[in-house]
C-alpha positions as CSV (number, residue, x, y, z in Angstrom):
1,M,0.1,-0.1,0.0
2,T,1.1,3.4,-1.0
3,A,0.4,6.8,0.9
4,L,1.0,10.1,0.1
5,I,1.0,12.7,2.3
6,S,0.5,16.4,1.6
7,S,1.4,19.4,3.7
8,T,-1.4,22.2,4.5
9,K,0.9,25.1,4.8
10,S,-0.3,26.7,1.8
11,R,-4.1,26.0,2.8
12,S,-3.6,27.6,6.1
13,R,-2.3,30.6,4.1
14,I,-5.3,30.9,2.1
15,I,-7.5,30.2,5.1
16,R,-5.9,33.2,7.1
17,S,-7.3,35.6,4.7
18,F,-11.1,34.4,5.6
19,P,-12.9,34.8,8.9
20,R,-13.1,30.8,9.2
21,K,-11.5,28.4,11.9
22,C,-10.4,25.0,10.5
23,P,-8.6,22.4,12.5
24,D,-5.1,21.2,11.4
25,F,-5.2,17.8,9.4
26,I,-2.8,15.5,7.5
27,R,-4.2,14.5,4.4
28,L,-3.9,10.8,2.8
29,M,-4.1,9.3,-0.3
30,L,-4.2,5.4,-0.3
31,F,-4.1,3.2,-3.0
32,K,-3.5,-0.5,-3.9
33,D,-4.3,-2.7,-7.0
34,G,-7.4,-4.2,-6.8
35,Y,-9.0,-2.1,-4.2
36,Q,-10.8,1.3,-4.4
37,S,-8.5,4.5,-3.6
38,L,-9.1,6.5,-0.6
39,I,-8.5,10.0,-0.2
40,S,-9.2,11.3,3.4
41,Q,-7.8,13.1,6.4
42,I,-6.8,12.7,10.2
43,Y,-6.8,15.1,13.0
44,D,-4.8,15.2,16.1
45,S,-7.1,15.2,19.2
46,E,-5.2,18.2,20.5
47,T,-5.5,20.5,17.4
48,K,-7.4,23.6,17.7
49,Y,-11.2,24.2,16.4
50,L,-12.1,20.5,16.4
51,D,-15.3,21.4,18.2
52,N,-15.8,24.4,15.8
53,D,-14.9,23.3,12.2
54,S,-16.3,25.6,9.6
55,V,-16.3,23.2,7.0
56,F,-18.0,20.5,9.3
57,A,-14.9,17.8,7.9
58,V,-14.4,16.5,11.2
59,K,-15.7,13.0,12.3
60,T,-15.1,11.4,15.7
61,S,-13.6,8.5,13.5
62,L,-11.1,10.7,12.1
63,I,-9.7,11.9,15.3
64,G,-6.4,10.3,16.6
65,E,-3.8,10.8,19.2
66,M,-0.3,12.2,18.2
67,K,2.5,10.7,20.6
68,K,6.3,10.9,21.0
69,A,7.9,8.5,18.8
70,G,10.2,6.0,20.4
71,P,14.2,5.8,20.3
72,G,15.8,5.4,17.1
73,A,12.7,6.7,15.0
74,N,13.2,9.0,11.8
75,T,10.7,11.3,13.3
76,D,9.6,13.4,16.5
77,L,5.8,12.4,16.6
78,I,3.7,9.2,15.7
79,M,-0.2,8.6,14.9
80,N,-1.3,4.8,14.4
81,F,-4.5,4.9,12.4
82,N,-6.3,1.9,10.5
83,F,-7.9,2.4,7.3
84,K,-9.9,-0.1,5.3
85,L,-10.0,-0.2,1.8
86,K,-12.9,-1.5,-0.4
87,R,-12.0,-4.2,-3.1
88,E,-12.7,-2.9,-6.7
89,A,-16.0,-4.7,-8.3
90,P,-15.0,-7.2,-11.1
91,R,-14.9,-5.5,-14.2
92,L,-17.4,-7.0,-17.2
93,A,-15.6,-8.2,-20.1
94,A,-16.4,-5.7,-23.4
95,A,-18.9,-7.3,-25.9
96,E,-17.1,-8.1,-29.3
């Protein structure tokens, strides 16, 4: 499975020019051969505006807890999260 993670820095700059408040998030695009692709986002339980999301994108099932990474990790924080992908529907053969 491959995950592409995008930064929200440019989005944050745009949002600052509007009178809206939006929680920080990590956007993911998950894909695997034989399965439907999934684009989603996850939220840290400590981020601001979880209860006051102007675009109503925050769902309880998408909130996780950031924890300090263990010794030897190549990062500062980690969040464990499980996603389930649906299998692609079988394709019908084209009529000749």
